[in-house]
C-alpha positions as a printed NumPy array, in Angstrom:
array([[-28.899,  14.392,  20.725],
       [-28.445,  10.654,  21.377],
       [-28.511,   9.878,  17.664],
       [-25.915,  12.576,  16.937],
       [-23.694,  11.186,  19.697],
       [-23.967,   7.66 ,  18.259],
       [-23.108,   8.928,  14.77 ],
       [-20.046,  10.761,  16.062],
       [-19.049,   7.714,  18.091],
       [-19.335,   5.479,  15.026],
       [-17.263,   7.925,  12.953],
       [-14.543,   8.096,  15.613],
       [-14.443,   4.305,  15.938],
       [-14.126,   3.913,  12.184],
       [-11.279,   6.446,  12.168],
       [ -9.478,   4.598,  14.976],
       [ -9.983,   1.28 ,  13.163],
       [ -8.376,   2.715,  10.008],
       [ -5.487,   4.14 ,  12.038],
       [ -4.946,   0.84 ,  13.871],
       [ -4.933,  -1.016,  10.554],
       [ -2.428,   1.46 ,   9.092],
       [ -0.144,   1.073,  12.119],
       [ -0.336,  -2.735,  11.859],
       [  0.508,  -2.632,   8.161],
       [  3.47 ,  -0.299,   8.641],
       [  4.664,  -2.253,  11.682],
       [  4.871,  -5.401,   9.564],
       [  6.648,  -3.467,   6.828],
       [  9.219,  -2.248,   9.367],
       [  9.737,  -5.742,  10.814],
       [ 10.281,  -7.286,   7.379],
       [ 12.683,  -4.491,   6.377],
       [ 14.762,  -4.738,   9.572],
       [ 15.073,  -8.517,   9.389],
       [ 16.132,  -8.408,   5.739],
       [ 18.417,  -5.371,   5.778],
       [ 19.227,  -4.269,   9.316],
       [ 18.099,  -1.405,  11.59 ],
       [ 19.917,   1.505,   9.93 ],
       [ 17.665,   3.414,   7.495],
       [ 20.734,   5.087,   5.955],
       [ 21.91 ,   1.728,   4.598],
       [ 18.518,  -0.001,   4.341],
       [ 16.316,   1.565,   1.627],
       [ 13.392,  -0.724,   2.519],
       [ 13.431,   0.48 ,   6.117],
       [ 13.764,   4.078,   4.964],
       [ 10.668,   3.594,   2.83 ],
       [  8.791,   1.968,   5.72 ],
       [  9.643,   4.867,   8.024],
       [  8.42 ,   7.351,   5.401],
       [  5.139,   5.447,   5.227],
       [  4.922,   5.428,   9.024],
       [  5.182,   9.218,   9.012],
       [  2.467,   9.413,   6.336],
       [  0.22 ,   7.308,   8.59 ],
       [  0.975,   9.608,  11.564],
       [  2.549,   6.706,  13.444],
       [  4.255,   8.131,  16.563],
       [  8.05 ,   8.125,  16.521],
       [  8.24 ,   6.01 ,  19.676],
       [  6.103,   3.307,  18.037],
       [  8.403,   3.304,  14.994],
       [ 11.47 ,   2.96 ,  17.222],
       [  9.748,   0.237,  19.228],
       [  8.931,  -1.723,  16.062],
       [ 12.571,  -1.509,  14.935],
       [ 13.897,  -2.657,  18.322],
       [ 11.362,  -5.48 ,  18.481],
       [ 12.36 ,  -6.762,  15.038],
       [ 16.062,  -6.401,  15.845],
       [ 15.7  ,  -8.307,  19.093],
       [ 13.772, -11.133,  17.509],
       [ 10.618, -10.242,  19.413],
       [  8.454,  -9.807,  16.323],
       [  6.83 , -12.535,  14.28 ],
       [  8.453, -13.921,  11.155],
       [  6.172, -12.693,   8.414],
       [  5.873, -14.286,   5.006],
       [  4.936, -12.009,   2.118],
       [  2.377, -13.836,  -0.018],
       [  0.333, -12.67 ,  -3.   ],
       [ -3.097, -13.892,  -4.047],
       [ -4.941, -13.285,  -7.306],
       [ -8.572, -13.498,  -8.26 ],
       [-11.643, -11.868,  -9.716],
       [-14.194,  -9.646,  -8.042],
       [-17.78 ,  -9.546,  -9.345],
       [-18.19 ,  -8.424, -12.985],
       [-14.746,  -9.616, -14.06 ],
       [-12.631,  -7.097, -12.159],
       [ -9.103,  -8.431, -11.558],
       [ -7.723,  -8.221,  -8.027],
       [ -4.264,  -8.725,  -6.525],
       [ -3.972,  -9.096,  -2.755],
       [ -0.612,  -8.655,  -1.019],
       [ -0.319, -10.092,   2.478],
       [  2.247, -10.344,   5.278],
       [  1.426, -13.234,   7.573],
       [  2.778, -15.494,  10.291],
       [  0.096, -18.084,   9.46 ],
       [ -0.366, -18.722,   5.702],
       [ -3.061, -21.362,   6.294],
       [ -5.217, -18.826,   8.139],
       [ -4.54 , -16.12 ,   5.569],
       [ -5.468, -18.082,   2.456],
       [ -8.614, -19.38 ,   4.171],
       [ -9.678, -15.839,   5.084],
       [ -8.916, -14.436,   1.629],
       [-10.814, -17.271,  -0.053],
       [-13.791, -16.682,   2.232],
       [-13.866, -12.943,   1.435],
       [-13.908, -13.665,  -2.293],
       [-16.576, -16.366,  -2.018],
       [-18.961, -14.424,   0.239],
       [-18.879, -11.3  ,  -1.906],
       [-19.27 , -12.833,  -5.342],
       [-15.634, -13.182,  -6.332],
       [-13.373, -16.086,  -7.242],
       [ -9.908, -16.728,  -5.813],
       [ -7.653, -17.702,  -8.703],
       [ -4.285, -19.361,  -9.117],
       [ -0.848, -17.76 ,  -9.37 ],
       [ -0.601, -15.863, -12.65 ],
       [ -4.343, -15.802, -13.296],
       [ -4.558, -11.98 , -13.256],
       [ -1.055, -10.649, -12.552],
       [ -0.299, -10.503, -16.298],
       [ -2.774,  -7.608, -16.468],
       [ -0.651,  -5.532, -14.075],
       [  2.862,  -4.089, -14.056],
       [  4.786,  -4.042, -10.778],
       [  6.074,  -0.489, -10.357],
       [  7.697,   1.787,  -7.839],
       [  5.254,   4.535,  -6.897],
       [  6.266,   7.675,  -5.   ],
       [  3.787,  10.298,  -3.839],
       [  5.461,  13.658,  -3.261],
       [  4.419,  16.926,  -1.656],
       [  4.091,  19.309,  -4.65 ],
       [  4.712,  22.47 ,  -2.595],
       [  7.389,  24.548,  -4.307],
       [  8.109,  21.856,  -6.906],
       [  8.47 ,  22.71 , -10.609],
       [  6.74 ,  19.609, -11.977],
       [  7.944,  20.036, -15.571],
       [ 11.573,  20.442, -14.558],
       [ 11.369,  17.535, -12.107],
       [  9.84 ,  15.272, -14.736],
       [ 12.684,  15.955, -17.169],
       [ 15.225,  15.485, -14.397],
       [ 13.873,  12.125, -13.222],
       [ 13.732,  10.58 , -16.698],
       [ 17.438,   9.8  , -16.353],
       [ 16.647,   7.79 , -13.206],
       [ 13.964,   5.575, -14.717],
       [ 10.834,   7.734, -14.61 ],
       [  8.019,   6.168, -16.632],
       [  5.102,   8.354, -15.646],
       [  4.379,  11.416, -13.502],
       [  1.082,  13.114, -12.777],
       [ -1.158,  14.646, -10.156],
       [ -3.052,  12.667,  -7.573],
       [ -4.209,  12.585,  -3.973],
       [ -2.856,  10.841,  -0.892],
       [ -4.872,   8.545,   1.368],
       [ -5.749,  11.668,   3.355],
       [ -6.996,  13.518,   0.287],
       [ -4.075,  15.935,   0.032],
       [ -2.712,  16.816,  -3.457],
       [  0.451,  14.949,  -4.416],
       [  2.737,  14.393,  -7.379],
       [  2.667,  10.718,  -8.334],
       [  5.961,   9.408,  -9.704],
       [  6.086,   5.908, -11.219],
       [  9.051,   3.835, -12.347],
       [  9.713,   0.201, -13.199],
       [ 10.153,  -1.986, -10.119],
       [ 13.783,  -2.586, -11.105],
       [ 14.427,   1.178, -10.89 ],
       [ 12.912,   1.637,  -7.43 ],
       [ 16.277,   2.06 ,  -5.685],
       [ 17.756,   4.584,  -8.146],
       [ 14.504,   6.569,  -8.177],
       [ 14.326,   6.646,  -4.377],
       [ 17.941,   7.865,  -4.222],
       [ 17.281,  10.558,  -6.849],
       [ 14.197,  11.838,  -5.009],
       [ 16.025,  11.935,  -1.671],
       [ 19.053,  13.681,  -3.227],
       [ 16.772,  16.482,  -4.388],
       [ 15.341,  17.004,  -0.91 ],
       [ 11.771,  16.312,  -2.003],
       [  9.179,  15.531,   0.659],
       [  7.948,  11.966,   0.228],
       [  4.357,  11.442,   1.351],
       [  4.523,   7.707,   0.645],
       [  6.664,   5.241,  -1.262],
       [  5.688,   1.731,  -2.264],
       [  5.752,  -0.954,  -4.892],
       [  2.341,  -1.263,  -6.515],
       [  0.681,  -3.419,  -9.149],
       [ -0.523,  -0.935, -11.76 ],
       [ -3.206,  -2.209, -14.176],
       [ -2.552,  -1.955, -17.899],
       [ -6.208,  -1.255, -18.661],
       [ -9.115,  -0.128, -16.498],
       [-12.65 ,  -1.499, -16.736],
       [-15.63 ,   0.812, -16.308],
       [-18.716,  -0.444, -14.472],
       [-22.04 ,   1.003, -13.489],
       [-22.252,   2.644, -10.086],
       [-24.152,  -0.322,  -8.676],
       [-21.679,  -2.865, -10.07 ],
       [-18.691,  -0.831,  -8.88 ],
       [-20.167,  -0.76 ,  -5.366],
       [-20.175,  -4.575,  -5.31 ],
       [-16.51 ,  -4.655,  -6.307],
       [-15.519,  -2.026,  -3.756],
       [-17.333,  -3.943,  -1.009],
       [-14.993,  -6.875,  -1.633],
       [-11.95 ,  -4.592,  -1.834],
       [-12.91 ,  -2.96 ,   1.475],
       [-13.437,  -6.337,   3.158],
       [-10.021,  -7.534,   1.992],
       [ -8.33 ,  -4.322,   3.132],
       [ -9.834,  -4.753,   6.613],
       [ -8.224,  -8.188,   7.013],
       [ -5.326,  -8.031,   9.479],
       [ -3.042, -10.087,   7.21 ],
       [ -3.623,  -7.941,   4.115],
       [ -1.099,  -5.226,   3.296],
       [ -2.432,  -3.93 ,  -0.04 ],
       [ -5.17 ,  -4.601,  -2.582],
       [ -4.911,  -3.655,  -6.272],
       [ -7.59 ,  -3.853,  -8.964],
       [ -8.407,  -2.687, -12.47 ],
       [-11.721,  -0.986, -11.743],
       [-11.826,   2.344, -13.562]])
């Protein structure tokens, strides 16, 4: 019985850790959006996107409102958005996006994660040429005619659409467009009343590399360690 209790306790703690990390990430996203474009989501697409992502993370409405007020009142930190590039074990390219109030701390932590887990932190441009920065929208497919929607969104910059899963494992339609078309695509999706599960800019790899299960586990250990870092917002890689 004691062992079962400890297992359940560990599972619950891990779940709370993931939730806390998600709330921290979205809170930073909200703060950055408010400071750059104001507190009104109707006129601030970045804030609208951040609020959508807060809903996807099950962030309570009062916490969202509190984050907006804190950023508006100058009570939140001034975050810098910085990107780092490098290689995981076995030549897998990695891009790390961060939002930090202390760049010295952040780069030291990121470098340490790479070094301890067999990777190498590179210089600007060392791996980003392997990726394309894109707008990525994950939509609830319920009641959606995917073929018709795909044809409709081509006029708004659609580059690719397919099936996928959300962070919670639910089925979604994944819509991708060039980064420059993020705004028009977001407006087109909202105009059609589609339910957005998440919306973000992502670095999409041009080619994926396949590794053995054992090698892939080494790469994913580094990815997981980076994602756990409080300053890290997103991690992208070309592991197939």
